[in-house]
All heavy atoms as TSV, in Angstrom:
chain	resi	resn	atom	element	x	y	z
A	1	MET	N	N	-54.417	-29.806	53.874
A	1	MET	CA	C	-55.774	-29.661	53.410
A	1	MET	C	C	-56.480	-30.979	53.650
A	1	MET	O	O	-55.935	-32.034	53.381
A	1	MET	CB	C	-55.781	-29.293	51.931
A	1	MET	CG	C	-57.147	-29.171	51.351
A	1	MET	SD	S	-57.185	-28.428	49.719
A	1	MET	CE	C	-56.618	-26.800	50.097
A	2	LYS	N	N	-57.698	-30.891	54.143
A	2	LYS	CA	C	-58.535	-32.073	54.309
A	2	LYS	C	C	-59.743	-31.914	53.409
A	2	LYS	O	O	-60.435	-30.897	53.454
A	2	LYS	CB	C	-58.985	-32.224	55.762
A	2	LYS	CG	C	-57.871	-32.593	56.701
A	2	LYS	CD	C	-58.414	-32.856	58.089
A	2	LYS	CE	C	-57.282	-33.203	59.040
A	2	LYS	NZ	N	-57.793	-33.476	60.391
A	3	ILE	N	N	-59.958	-32.927	52.576
A	3	ILE	CA	C	-61.100	-32.899	51.670
A	3	ILE	C	C	-62.011	-34.079	51.982
A	3	ILE	O	O	-61.549	-35.121	52.432
A	3	ILE	CB	C	-60.657	-32.916	50.194
A	3	ILE	CG1	C	-59.828	-34.170	49.889
A	3	ILE	CG2	C	-59.867	-31.658	49.850
A	3	ILE	CD1	C	-59.502	-34.345	48.429
A	4	PRO	N	N	-63.301	-33.919	51.750
A	4	PRO	CA	C	-64.226	-35.012	52.040
A	4	PRO	C	C	-64.132	-36.112	50.984
A	4	PRO	O	O	-63.701	-35.858	49.848
A	4	PRO	CB	C	-65.598	-34.335	51.980
A	4	PRO	CG	C	-65.408	-33.207	51.022
A	4	PRO	CD	C	-63.992	-32.734	51.253
A	5	GLN	N	N	-64.528	-37.310	51.362
A	5	GLN	CA	C	-64.622	-38.378	50.378
A	5	GLN	C	C	-65.827	-38.111	49.497
A	5	GLN	O	O	-66.863	-37.631	49.972
A	5	GLN	CB	C	-64.756	-39.727	51.064
A	5	GLN	CG	C	-63.483	-40.195	51.718
A	5	GLN	CD	C	-63.581	-41.647	52.183
A	5	GLN	OE1	O	-64.659	-42.165	52.409
A	5	GLN	NE2	N	-62.441	-42.277	52.300
A	6	ILE	N	N	-65.670	-38.421	48.225
A	6	ILE	CA	C	-66.744	-38.205	47.260
A	6	ILE	C	C	-66.906	-39.456	46.412
A	6	ILE	O	O	-65.955	-40.230	46.256
A	6	ILE	CB	C	-66.453	-36.994	46.342
A	6	ILE	CG1	C	-65.121	-37.199	45.604
A	6	ILE	CG2	C	-66.469	-35.692	47.113
A	6	ILE	CD1	C	-64.884	-36.262	44.448
A	7	PRO	N	N	-68.078	-39.642	45.824
A	7	PRO	CA	C	-68.233	-40.742	44.876
A	7	PRO	C	C	-67.562	-40.357	43.554
A	7	PRO	O	O	-67.849	-39.306	42.998
A	7	PRO	CB	C	-69.743	-40.874	44.718
A	7	PRO	CG	C	-70.290	-39.533	45.090
A	7	PRO	CD	C	-69.332	-38.945	46.089
A	8	VAL	N	N	-66.636	-41.177	43.100
A	8	VAL	CA	C	-65.915	-40.885	41.857
A	8	VAL	C	C	-66.541	-41.671	40.721
A	8	VAL	O	O	-66.652	-42.888	40.779
A	8	VAL	CB	C	-64.417	-41.225	41.996
A	8	VAL	CG1	C	-63.698	-41.034	40.668
A	8	VAL	CG2	C	-63.776	-40.369	43.076
A	9	VAL	N	N	-66.940	-40.950	39.671
A	9	VAL	CA	C	-67.544	-41.550	38.493
A	9	VAL	C	C	-66.526	-41.618	37.352
A	9	VAL	O	O	-66.364	-42.648	36.722
A	9	VAL	CB	C	-68.797	-40.761	38.051
A	9	VAL	CG1	C	-69.390	-41.331	36.782
A	9	VAL	CG2	C	-69.830	-40.731	39.173
A	10	ASN	N	N	-65.839	-40.492	37.109
A	10	ASN	CA	C	-64.885	-40.411	36.007
A	10	ASN	C	C	-63.822	-39.368	36.369
A	10	ASN	O	O	-64.052	-38.179	36.219
A	10	ASN	CB	C	-65.606	-40.009	34.714
A	10	ASN	CG	C	-64.663	-39.877	33.530
A	10	ASN	OD1	O	-63.507	-40.286	33.585
A	10	ASN	ND2	N	-65.152	-39.293	32.449
A	11	PRO	N	N	-62.647	-39.804	36.808
A	11	PRO	CA	C	-61.628	-38.845	37.228
A	11	PRO	C	C	-60.847	-38.184	36.084
A	11	PRO	O	O	-60.052	-37.288	36.327
A	11	PRO	CB	C	-60.694	-39.690	38.093
A	11	PRO	CG	C	-60.785	-41.057	37.508
A	11	PRO	CD	C	-62.229	-41.189	37.071
A	12	VAL	N	N	-61.094	-38.603	34.851
A	12	VAL	CA	C	-60.355	-38.037	33.716
A	12	VAL	C	C	-60.620	-36.535	33.626
A	12	VAL	O	O	-61.760	-36.092	33.620
A	12	VAL	CB	C	-60.755	-38.731	32.392
A	12	VAL	CG1	C	-60.065	-38.068	31.207
A	12	VAL	CG2	C	-60.421	-40.215	32.447
A	13	GLY	N	N	-59.566	-35.763	33.584
A	13	GLY	CA	C	-59.690	-34.312	33.469
A	13	GLY	C	C	-59.776	-33.591	34.801
A	13	GLY	O	O	-59.866	-32.362	34.831
A	14	SER	N	N	-59.730	-34.328	35.890
A	14	SER	CA	C	-59.867	-33.680	37.198
A	14	SER	C	C	-58.671	-32.787	37.530
A	14	SER	O	O	-58.829	-31.744	38.160
A	14	SER	CB	C	-60.068	-34.729	38.298
A	14	SER	OG	O	-61.316	-35.348	38.139
A	15	GLY	N	N	-57.481	-33.184	37.097
A	15	GLY	CA	C	-56.306	-32.331	37.294
A	15	GLY	C	C	-56.440	-31.031	36.518
A	15	GLY	O	O	-56.112	-29.955	37.022
A	16	ASP	N	N	-56.936	-31.142	35.298
A	16	ASP	CA	C	-57.151	-29.948	34.480
A	16	ASP	C	C	-58.214	-29.045	35.103
A	16	ASP	O	O	-58.077	-27.818	35.118
A	16	ASP	CB	C	-57.583	-30.332	33.066
A	16	ASP	CG	C	-56.485	-31.029	32.286
A	16	ASP	OD1	O	-55.296	-30.816	32.597
A	16	ASP	OD2	O	-56.820	-31.798	31.363
A	17	ALA	N	N	-59.272	-29.660	35.639
A	17	ALA	CA	C	-60.331	-28.884	36.281
A	17	ALA	C	C	-59.802	-28.187	37.531
A	17	ALA	O	O	-60.149	-27.036	37.808
A	17	ALA	CB	C	-61.518	-29.783	36.630
A	18	THR	N	N	-58.938	-28.889	38.275
A	18	THR	CA	C	-58.320	-28.287	39.455
A	18	THR	C	C	-57.498	-27.074	39.054
A	18	THR	O	O	-57.606	-25.998	39.666
A	18	THR	CB	C	-57.422	-29.315	40.180
A	18	THR	OG1	O	-58.231	-30.420	40.587
A	18	THR	CG2	C	-56.737	-28.708	41.386
A	19	LEU	N	N	-56.686	-27.233	38.028
A	19	LEU	CA	C	-55.847	-26.136	37.548
A	19	LEU	C	C	-56.695	-24.961	37.052
A	19	LEU	O	O	-56.369	-23.797	37.298
A	19	LEU	CB	C	-54.912	-26.623	36.448
A	19	LEU	CG	C	-53.866	-25.645	35.947
A	19	LEU	CD1	C	-52.996	-25.128	37.093
A	19	LEU	CD2	C	-52.995	-26.296	34.895
A	20	ALA	N	N	-57.802	-25.264	36.399
A	20	ALA	CA	C	-58.697	-24.201	35.923
A	20	ALA	C	C	-59.260	-23.400	37.098
A	20	ALA	O	O	-59.329	-22.170	37.044
A	20	ALA	CB	C	-59.832	-24.799	35.098
A	21	GLY	N	N	-59.645	-24.102	38.162
A	21	GLY	CA	C	-60.151	-23.411	39.343
A	21	GLY	C	C	-59.089	-22.551	39.994
A	21	GLY	O	O	-59.356	-21.414	40.415
A	22	LEU	N	N	-57.859	-23.065	40.068
A	22	LEU	CA	C	-56.751	-22.291	40.625
A	22	LEU	C	C	-56.474	-21.047	39.768
A	22	LEU	O	O	-56.297	-19.942	40.292
A	22	LEU	CB	C	-55.489	-23.144	40.711
A	22	LEU	CG	C	-55.516	-24.321	41.689
A	22	LEU	CD1	C	-54.280	-25.195	41.503
A	22	LEU	CD2	C	-55.635	-23.848	43.122
A	23	ALA	N	N	-56.458	-21.239	38.450
A	23	ALA	CA	C	-56.194	-20.120	37.542
A	23	ALA	C	C	-57.279	-19.049	37.649
A	23	ALA	O	O	-56.983	-17.845	37.634
A	23	ALA	CB	C	-56.087	-20.623	36.102
A	24	TYR	N	N	-58.522	-19.487	37.778
A	24	TYR	CA	C	-59.615	-18.527	37.918
A	24	TYR	C	C	-59.444	-17.706	39.192
A	24	TYR	O	O	-59.556	-16.470	39.172
A	24	TYR	CB	C	-60.963	-19.241	37.920
A	24	TYR	CG	C	-62.123	-18.282	38.041
A	24	TYR	CD1	C	-62.593	-17.598	36.927
A	24	TYR	CD2	C	-62.737	-18.049	39.262
A	24	TYR	CE1	C	-63.641	-16.706	37.031
A	24	TYR	CE2	C	-63.789	-17.155	39.377
A	24	TYR	CZ	C	-64.242	-16.491	38.260
A	24	TYR	OH	O	-65.279	-15.594	38.369
A	25	GLY	N	N	-59.160	-18.387	40.290
A	25	GLY	CA	C	-58.960	-17.680	41.559
A	25	GLY	C	C	-57.794	-16.712	41.500
A	25	GLY	O	O	-57.867	-15.594	42.026
A	26	LEU	N	N	-56.716	-17.135	40.862
A	26	LEU	CA	C	-55.559	-16.237	40.707
A	26	LEU	C	C	-55.915	-15.015	39.860
A	26	LEU	O	O	-55.497	-13.901	40.163
A	26	LEU	CB	C	-54.385	-16.984	40.075
A	26	LEU	CG	C	-53.667	-17.982	40.982
A	26	LEU	CD1	C	-52.726	-18.867	40.166
A	26	LEU	CD2	C	-52.902	-17.251	42.072
A	27	SER	N	N	-56.703	-15.239	38.799
A	27	SER	CA	C	-57.086	-14.119	37.922
A	27	SER	C	C	-57.951	-13.102	38.656
A	27	SER	O	O	-57.977	-11.926	38.296
A	27	SER	CB	C	-57.808	-14.625	36.673
A	27	SER	OG	O	-59.137	-15.023	36.978
A	28	LYS	N	N	-58.651	-13.557	39.683
A	28	LYS	CA	C	-59.500	-12.668	40.492
A	28	LYS	C	C	-58.743	-12.082	41.680
A	28	LYS	O	O	-59.314	-11.321	42.455
A	28	LYS	CB	C	-60.731	-13.433	41.005
A	28	LYS	CG	C	-61.643	-13.920	39.903
A	28	LYS	CD	C	-62.247	-12.751	39.180
A	28	LYS	CE	C	-63.231	-13.203	38.127
A	28	LYS	NZ	N	-63.808	-12.083	37.391
A	29	GLU	N	N	-57.463	-12.479	41.819
A	29	GLU	CA	C	-56.591	-12.023	42.906
A	29	GLU	C	C	-57.187	-12.336	44.277
A	29	GLU	O	O	-57.113	-11.533	45.208
A	29	GLU	CB	C	-56.271	-10.534	42.753
A	29	GLU	CG	C	-55.526	-10.234	41.472
A	29	GLU	CD	C	-55.153	-8.774	41.306
A	29	GLU	OE1	O	-55.429	-7.945	42.195
A	29	GLU	OE2	O	-54.568	-8.453	40.251
A	30	TRP	N	N	-57.764	-13.539	44.398
A	30	TRP	CA	C	-58.324	-13.984	45.668
A	30	TRP	C	C	-57.215	-14.349	46.639
A	30	TRP	O	O	-56.071	-14.558	46.250
A	30	TRP	CB	C	-59.212	-15.199	45.452
A	30	TRP	CG	C	-60.514	-14.919	44.767
A	30	TRP	CD1	C	-61.086	-13.701	44.535
A	30	TRP	CD2	C	-61.399	-15.883	44.211
A	30	TRP	NE1	N	-62.278	-13.855	43.880
A	30	TRP	CE2	C	-62.496	-15.183	43.672
A	30	TRP	CE3	C	-61.380	-17.263	44.126
A	30	TRP	CZ2	C	-63.565	-15.831	43.055
A	30	TRP	CZ3	C	-62.442	-17.904	43.512
A	30	TRP	CH2	C	-63.522	-17.192	42.984
A	31	MET	N	N	-57.563	-14.483	47.893
A	31	MET	CA	C	-56.638	-14.941	48.924
A	31	MET	C	C	-56.334	-16.423	48.677
A	31	MET	O	O	-57.141	-17.145	48.094
A	31	MET	CB	C	-57.253	-14.762	50.314
A	31	MET	CG	C	-57.591	-13.320	50.661
A	31	MET	SD	S	-56.149	-12.243	50.741
A	31	MET	CE	C	-55.356	-12.862	52.193
A	32	ASP	N	N	-55.163	-16.864	49.145
A	32	ASP	CA	C	-54.694	-18.226	48.890
A	32	ASP	C	C	-55.704	-19.298	49.288
A	32	ASP	O	O	-55.941	-20.248	48.539
A	32	ASP	CB	C	-53.374	-18.488	49.618
A	32	ASP	CG	C	-52.229	-17.652	49.083
A	32	ASP	OD1	O	-52.361	-17.067	47.986
A	32	ASP	OD2	O	-51.196	-17.579	49.769
A	33	GLU	N	N	-56.299	-19.174	50.463
A	33	GLU	CA	C	-57.235	-20.195	50.940
A	33	GLU	C	C	-58.433	-20.341	50.007
A	33	GLU	O	O	-58.866	-21.452	49.695
A	33	GLU	CB	C	-57.700	-19.855	52.352
A	33	GLU	CG	C	-58.548	-20.939	52.969
A	33	GLU	CD	C	-58.860	-20.673	54.434
A	33	GLU	OE1	O	-57.987	-20.158	55.161
A	33	GLU	OE2	O	-59.985	-21.011	54.839
A	34	LYS	N	N	-58.949	-19.243	49.533
A	34	LYS	CA	C	-60.106	-19.278	48.633
A	34	LYS	C	C	-59.721	-19.909	47.287
A	34	LYS	O	O	-60.503	-20.672	46.714
A	34	LYS	CB	C	-60.636	-17.855	48.431
A	34	LYS	CG	C	-61.952	-17.777	47.711
A	34	LYS	CD	C	-62.500	-16.357	47.713
A	34	LYS	CE	C	-63.827	-16.279	47.007
A	34	LYS	NZ	N	-64.372	-14.908	46.982
A	35	ILE	N	N	-58.524	-19.612	46.814
A	35	ILE	CA	C	-58.035	-20.191	45.558
A	35	ILE	C	C	-57.893	-21.705	45.696
A	35	ILE	O	O	-58.321	-22.469	44.821
A	35	ILE	CB	C	-56.687	-19.562	45.156
A	35	ILE	CG1	C	-56.876	-18.080	44.808
A	35	ILE	CG2	C	-56.062	-20.312	43.981
A	35	ILE	CD1	C	-55.578	-17.309	44.665
A	36	LEU	N	N	-57.293	-22.150	46.798
A	36	LEU	CA	C	-57.106	-23.588	47.023
A	36	LEU	C	C	-58.440	-24.317	47.120
A	36	LEU	O	O	-58.591	-25.424	46.585
A	36	LEU	CB	C	-56.284	-23.820	48.293
A	36	LEU	CG	C	-54.814	-23.430	48.211
A	36	LEU	CD1	C	-54.179	-23.489	49.596
A	36	LEU	CD2	C	-54.079	-24.335	47.240
A	37	ARG	N	N	-59.392	-23.726	47.796
A	37	ARG	CA	C	-60.709	-24.354	47.913
A	37	ARG	C	C	-61.357	-24.529	46.538
A	37	ARG	O	O	-61.857	-25.595	46.205
A	37	ARG	CB	C	-61.633	-23.529	48.795
A	37	ARG	CG	C	-61.380	-23.655	50.266
A	37	ARG	CD	C	-62.421	-22.830	51.047
A	37	ARG	NE	N	-61.991	-22.615	52.397
A	37	ARG	CZ	C	-62.175	-23.476	53.380
A	37	ARG	NH1	N	-62.791	-24.600	53.142
A	37	ARG	NH2	N	-61.753	-23.201	54.594
A	38	LEU	N	N	-61.357	-23.452	45.749
A	38	LEU	CA	C	-62.007	-23.525	44.442
A	38	LEU	C	C	-61.307	-24.538	43.540
A	38	LEU	O	O	-61.969	-25.318	42.855
A	38	LEU	CB	C	-62.048	-22.156	43.755
A	38	LEU	CG	C	-62.739	-22.178	42.389
A	38	LEU	CD1	C	-64.213	-22.573	42.528
A	38	LEU	CD2	C	-62.600	-20.846	41.692
A	39	GLY	N	N	-59.998	-24.540	43.517
A	39	GLY	CA	C	-59.279	-25.496	42.681
A	39	GLY	C	C	-59.641	-26.923	43.029
A	39	GLY	O	O	-59.948	-27.735	42.152
A	40	ASN	N	N	-59.621	-27.241	44.309
A	40	ASN	CA	C	-59.960	-28.602	44.740
A	40	ASN	C	C	-61.413	-28.941	44.441
A	40	ASN	O	O	-61.723	-30.046	44.013
A	40	ASN	CB	C	-59.653	-28.778	46.222
A	40	ASN	CG	C	-58.198	-29.059	46.446
A	40	ASN	OD1	O	-57.763	-30.193	46.337
A	40	ASN	ND2	N	-57.430	-28.027	46.738
A	41	VAL	N	N	-62.300	-28.003	44.650
A	41	VAL	CA	C	-63.716	-28.240	44.371
A	41	VAL	C	C	-63.927	-28.544	42.887
A	41	VAL	O	O	-64.662	-29.470	42.540
A	41	VAL	CB	C	-64.577	-27.036	44.818
A	41	VAL	CG1	C	-65.968	-27.099	44.221
A	41	VAL	CG2	C	-64.663	-26.991	46.325
A	42	CYS	N	N	-63.289	-27.793	42.020
A	42	CYS	CA	C	-63.452	-28.031	40.582
A	42	CYS	C	C	-62.976	-29.428	40.193
A	42	CYS	O	O	-63.643	-30.129	39.424
A	42	CYS	CB	C	-62.710	-26.968	39.776
A	42	CYS	SG	S	-63.478	-25.343	39.847
A	43	GLY	N	N	-61.838	-29.839	40.713
A	43	GLY	CA	C	-61.341	-31.182	40.432
A	43	GLY	C	C	-62.265	-32.263	40.968
A	43	GLY	O	O	-62.535	-33.266	40.304
A	44	MET	N	N	-62.769	-32.068	42.179
A	44	MET	CA	C	-63.660	-33.045	42.791
A	44	MET	C	C	-65.000	-33.130	42.045
A	44	MET	O	O	-65.516	-34.225	41.818
A	44	MET	CB	C	-63.889	-32.681	44.260
A	44	MET	CG	C	-62.634	-32.819	45.101
A	44	MET	SD	S	-62.790	-32.085	46.737
A	44	MET	CE	C	-63.889	-33.262	47.505
A	45	LEU	N	N	-65.541	-31.988	41.674
A	45	LEU	CA	C	-66.815	-32.003	40.951
A	45	LEU	C	C	-66.676	-32.650	39.585
A	45	LEU	O	O	-67.575	-33.357	39.128
A	45	LEU	CB	C	-67.383	-30.586	40.829
A	45	LEU	CG	C	-67.890	-29.966	42.126
A	45	LEU	CD1	C	-68.327	-28.517	41.894
A	45	LEU	CD2	C	-69.034	-30.785	42.714
A	46	ASN	N	N	-65.542	-32.427	38.922
A	46	ASN	CA	C	-65.303	-33.069	37.634
A	46	ASN	C	C	-65.303	-34.589	37.785
A	46	ASN	O	O	-65.850	-35.306	36.951
A	46	ASN	CB	C	-63.971	-32.609	37.043
A	46	ASN	CG	C	-63.650	-33.309	35.740
A	46	ASN	OD1	O	-64.157	-32.946	34.704
A	46	ASN	ND2	N	-62.819	-34.344	35.808
A	47	ALA	N	N	-64.697	-35.084	38.853
A	47	ALA	CA	C	-64.603	-36.535	39.080
A	47	ALA	C	C	-65.969	-37.169	39.344
A	47	ALA	O	O	-66.126	-38.383	39.217
A	47	ALA	CB	C	-63.669	-36.816	40.259
A	48	GLN	N	N	-66.958	-36.362	39.680
A	48	GLN	CA	C	-68.287	-36.886	39.973
A	48	GLN	C	C	-69.206	-36.929	38.751
A	48	GLN	O	O	-70.351	-37.353	38.849
A	48	GLN	CB	C	-68.945	-36.043	41.073
A	48	GLN	CG	C	-68.242	-36.171	42.404
A	48	GLN	CD	C	-68.927	-35.357	43.481
A	48	GLN	OE1	O	-70.142	-35.373	43.615
A	48	GLN	NE2	N	-68.129	-34.646	44.251
A	49	GLU	N	N	-68.697	-36.486	37.619
A	49	GLU	CA	C	-69.516	-36.433	36.400
A	49	GLU	C	C	-69.104	-37.524	35.416
A	49	GLU	O	O	-67.943	-37.905	35.350
A	49	GLU	CB	C	-69.358	-35.067	35.715
A	49	GLU	CG	C	-69.841	-33.890	36.522
A	49	GLU	CD	C	-71.348	-33.842	36.661
A	49	GLU	OE1	O	-72.070	-34.383	35.795
A	49	GLU	OE2	O	-71.821	-33.256	37.649
A	50	ASN	N	N	-70.056	-37.982	34.624
A	50	ASN	CA	C	-69.747	-38.929	33.550
A	50	ASN	C	C	-68.948	-38.257	32.446
A	50	ASN	O	O	-68.038	-38.844	31.877
A	50	ASN	CB	C	-71.036	-39.509	32.949
A	50	ASN	CG	C	-71.669	-40.548	33.848
A	50	ASN	OD1	O	-70.971	-41.365	34.436
A	50	ASN	ND2	N	-72.980	-40.517	33.952
A	51	GLU	N	N	-69.287	-37.024	32.156
A	51	GLU	CA	C	-68.674	-36.283	31.051
A	51	GLU	C	C	-67.394	-35.595	31.526
A	51	GLU	O	O	-67.394	-34.884	32.531
A	51	GLU	CB	C	-69.668	-35.241	30.537
A	51	GLU	CG	C	-69.228	-34.526	29.288
A	51	GLU	CD	C	-70.276	-33.550	28.794
A	51	GLU	OE1	O	-71.462	-33.707	29.155
A	51	GLU	OE2	O	-69.906	-32.625	28.062
A	52	THR	N	N	-66.316	-35.802	30.797
A	52	THR	CA	C	-65.028	-35.187	31.135
A	52	THR	C	C	-65.088	-33.684	30.933
A	52	THR	O	O	-65.621	-33.196	29.936
A	52	THR	CB	C	-63.913	-35.785	30.259
A	52	THR	OG1	O	-63.850	-37.189	30.508
A	52	THR	CG2	C	-62.568	-35.158	30.554
A	53	GLY	N	N	-64.528	-32.929	31.890
A	53	GLY	CA	C	-64.465	-31.478	31.771
A	53	GLY	C	C	-65.747	-30.768	32.128
A	53	GLY	O	O	-65.934	-29.611	31.789
A	54	LYS	N	N	-66.633	-31.444	32.828
A	54	LYS	CA	C	-67.904	-30.838	33.202
A	54	LYS	C	C	-67.997	-30.814	34.727
A	54	LYS	O	O	-67.613	-31.756	35.401
A	54	LYS	CB	C	-69.057	-31.662	32.644
A	54	LYS	CG	C	-70.414	-31.131	33.011
A	54	LYS	CD	C	-71.508	-32.005	32.444
A	54	LYS	CE	C	-72.853	-31.475	32.904
A	54	LYS	NZ	N	-73.939	-32.332	32.468
A	55	ILE	N	N	-68.507	-29.712	35.267
A	55	ILE	CA	C	-68.776	-29.644	36.710
A	55	ILE	C	C	-70.173	-29.071	36.917
A	55	ILE	O	O	-70.684	-28.339	36.081
A	55	ILE	CB	C	-67.734	-28.796	37.480
A	55	ILE	CG1	C	-67.785	-27.335	37.075
A	55	ILE	CG2	C	-66.336	-29.354	37.318
A	55	ILE	CD1	C	-66.974	-26.424	37.971
A	56	ASN	N	N	-70.764	-29.418	38.041
A	56	ASN	CA	C	-72.067	-28.882	38.416
A	56	ASN	C	C	-71.810	-27.656	39.289
A	56	ASN	O	O	-71.519	-27.784	40.473
A	56	ASN	CB	C	-72.875	-29.938	39.166
A	56	ASN	CG	C	-74.263	-29.463	39.528
A	56	ASN	OD1	O	-74.549	-28.272	39.553
A	56	ASN	ND2	N	-75.141	-30.400	39.815
A	57	VAL	N	N	-71.924	-26.476	38.715
A	57	VAL	CA	C	-71.599	-25.243	39.439
A	57	VAL	C	C	-72.524	-24.998	40.623
A	57	VAL	O	O	-72.169	-24.270	41.547
A	57	VAL	CB	C	-71.573	-24.009	38.505
A	57	VAL	CG1	C	-70.462	-24.128	37.487
A	57	VAL	CG2	C	-72.910	-23.801	37.815
A	58	GLN	N	N	-73.690	-25.621	40.628
A	58	GLN	CA	C	-74.622	-25.451	41.739
A	58	GLN	C	C	-74.128	-26.146	43.005
A	58	GLN	O	O	-74.626	-25.875	44.091
A	58	GLN	CB	C	-75.998	-25.965	41.352
A	58	GLN	CG	C	-76.618	-25.136	40.239
A	58	GLN	CD	C	-77.886	-25.752	39.689
A	58	GLN	OE1	O	-78.096	-26.955	39.785
A	58	GLN	NE2	N	-78.733	-24.925	39.096
A	59	GLN	N	N	-73.130	-27.020	42.881
A	59	GLN	CA	C	-72.597	-27.739	44.031
A	59	GLN	C	C	-71.317	-27.116	44.590
A	59	GLN	O	O	-70.783	-27.591	45.584
A	59	GLN	CB	C	-72.326	-29.196	43.659
A	59	GLN	CG	C	-73.579	-29.967	43.335
A	59	GLN	CD	C	-73.267	-31.394	42.933
A	59	GLN	OE1	O	-72.144	-31.733	42.595
A	59	GLN	NE2	N	-74.275	-32.244	42.980
A	60	ILE	N	N	-70.828	-26.063	43.967
A	60	ILE	CA	C	-69.559	-25.456	44.387
A	60	ILE	C	C	-69.615	-24.974	45.835
A	60	ILE	O	O	-68.759	-25.317	46.648
A	60	ILE	CB	C	-69.144	-24.308	43.446
A	60	ILE	CG1	C	-68.747	-24.872	42.082
A	60	ILE	CG2	C	-67.986	-23.504	44.047
A	60	ILE	CD1	C	-68.437	-23.811	41.033
A	61	ALA	N	N	-70.599	-24.180	46.176
A	61	ALA	CA	C	-70.665	-23.584	47.522
A	61	ALA	C	C	-70.731	-24.649	48.606
A	61	ALA	O	O	-70.040	-24.555	49.624
A	61	ALA	CB	C	-71.853	-22.638	47.621
A	62	ASP	N	N	-71.548	-25.675	48.387
A	62	ASP	CA	C	-71.701	-26.724	49.401
A	62	ASP	C	C	-70.397	-27.496	49.604
A	62	ASP	O	O	-69.986	-27.738	50.734
A	62	ASP	CB	C	-72.822	-27.682	48.997
A	62	ASP	CG	C	-73.072	-28.743	50.043
A	62	ASP	OD1	O	-73.279	-28.381	51.223
A	62	ASP	OD2	O	-73.053	-29.935	49.690
A	63	LEU	N	N	-69.732	-27.850	48.525
A	63	LEU	CA	C	-68.501	-28.630	48.634
A	63	LEU	C	C	-67.359	-27.786	49.211
A	63	LEU	O	O	-66.529	-28.290	49.963
A	63	LEU	CB	C	-68.120	-29.218	47.275
A	63	LEU	CG	C	-67.065	-30.305	47.256
A	63	LEU	CD1	C	-67.390	-31.431	48.222
A	63	LEU	CD2	C	-66.917	-30.860	45.850
A	64	LYS	N	N	-67.321	-26.489	48.892
A	64	LYS	CA	C	-66.271	-25.619	49.444
A	64	LYS	C	C	-66.324	-25.575	50.966
A	64	LYS	O	O	-65.291	-25.493	51.618
A	64	LYS	CB	C	-66.401	-24.192	48.878
A	64	LYS	CG	C	-65.748	-24.034	47.539
A	64	LYS	CD	C	-65.745	-22.663	46.919
A	64	LYS	CE	C	-66.181	-21.486	47.623
A	64	LYS	NZ	N	-66.153	-20.256	46.827
A	65	LYS	N	N	-67.508	-25.654	51.526
A	65	LYS	CA	C	-67.669	-25.633	52.983
A	65	LYS	C	C	-67.074	-26.872	53.643
A	65	LYS	O	O	-66.729	-26.846	54.819
A	65	LYS	CB	C	-69.147	-25.533	53.352
A	65	LYS	CG	C	-69.788	-24.243	52.975
A	65	LYS	CD	C	-71.271	-24.299	53.279
A	65	LYS	CE	C	-72.010	-23.124	52.651
A	65	LYS	NZ	N	-73.464	-23.249	52.810
A	66	LYS	N	N	-66.976	-27.959	52.888
A	66	LYS	CA	C	-66.506	-29.229	53.434
A	66	LYS	C	C	-64.988	-29.407	53.355
A	66	LYS	O	O	-64.456	-30.390	53.831
A	66	LYS	CB	C	-67.196	-30.372	52.710
A	66	LYS	CG	C	-68.696	-30.392	52.925
A	66	LYS	CD	C	-69.360	-31.485	52.144
A	66	LYS	CE	C	-70.864	-31.446	52.357
A	66	LYS	NZ	N	-71.552	-32.446	51.536
A	67	ILE	N	N	-64.302	-28.450	52.750
A	67	ILE	CA	C	-62.847	-28.517	52.615
A	67	ILE	C	C	-62.204	-27.717	53.742
A	67	ILE	O	O	-62.583	-26.563	53.986
A	67	ILE	CB	C	-62.392	-27.978	51.245
A	67	ILE	CG1	C	-62.904	-28.899	50.148
A	67	ILE	CG2	C	-60.877	-27.855	51.186
A	67	ILE	CD1	C	-62.593	-28.415	48.741
A	68	GLN	N	N	-61.258	-28.323	54.377
A	68	GLN	CA	C	-60.554	-27.667	55.474
A	68	GLN	C	C	-59.113	-27.368	55.044
A	68	GLN	O	O	-58.362	-28.281	54.720
A	68	GLN	CB	C	-60.542	-28.560	56.718
A	68	GLN	CG	C	-59.866	-27.934	57.901
A	68	GLN	CD	C	-59.838	-28.871	59.099
A	68	GLN	OE1	O	-60.200	-30.034	59.017
A	68	GLN	NE2	N	-59.381	-28.351	60.213
A	69	VAL	N	N	-58.755	-26.106	55.016
A	69	VAL	CA	C	-57.392	-25.699	54.696
A	69	VAL	C	C	-56.627	-25.565	55.996
A	69	VAL	O	O	-57.057	-24.866	56.913
A	69	VAL	CB	C	-57.375	-24.360	53.913
A	69	VAL	CG1	C	-55.946	-23.918	53.645
A	69	VAL	CG2	C	-58.157	-24.487	52.616
A	70	ILE	N	N	-55.493	-26.259	56.084
A	70	ILE	CA	C	-54.685	-26.272	57.285
A	70	ILE	C	C	-53.390	-25.504	57.022
A	70	ILE	O	O	-52.633	-25.851	56.103
A	70	ILE	CB	C	-54.353	-27.717	57.723
A	70	ILE	CG1	C	-55.661	-28.484	57.954
A	70	ILE	CG2	C	-53.477	-27.730	58.957
A	70	ILE	CD1	C	-55.477	-29.968	58.072
A	71	ARG	N	N	-53.147	-24.483	57.785
A	71	ARG	CA	C	-51.924	-23.690	57.626
A	71	ARG	C	C	-50.751	-24.434	58.274
A	71	ARG	O	O	-50.893	-25.011	59.342
A	71	ARG	CB	C	-52.080	-22.328	58.268
A	71	ARG	CG	C	-53.150	-21.503	57.592
A	71	ARG	CD	C	-53.152	-20.078	58.116
A	71	ARG	NE	N	-54.246	-19.331	57.558
A	71	ARG	CZ	C	-54.196	-18.669	56.399
A	71	ARG	NH1	N	-53.099	-18.681	55.695
A	71	ARG	NH2	N	-55.240	-18.006	55.951
A	72	ILE	N	N	-49.622	-24.402	57.587
A	72	ILE	CA	C	-48.433	-25.055	58.148
A	72	ILE	C	C	-47.325	-24.052	58.382
A	72	ILE	O	O	-47.330	-22.971	57.864
A	72	ILE	CB	C	-47.916	-26.191	57.259
A	72	ILE	CG1	C	-47.686	-25.705	55.811
A	72	ILE	CG2	C	-48.933	-27.321	57.238
A	72	ILE	CD1	C	-46.982	-26.717	54.958
């Protein structure tokens, strides 16, 4: 997976946000690539906020386009 560089403000909770995105995708029975994208996006968006556990949902679609999933 290749992810873009982002400005990091507060990385606390980013692992939890990543897991939340993965869990959401799994609950919707999405394909693996879509689940991985959402999980990473949630973690990255959390790291860009001052407040822990907060993401800007309006930025999800744009950031998902910038993530490249590489099959091995």
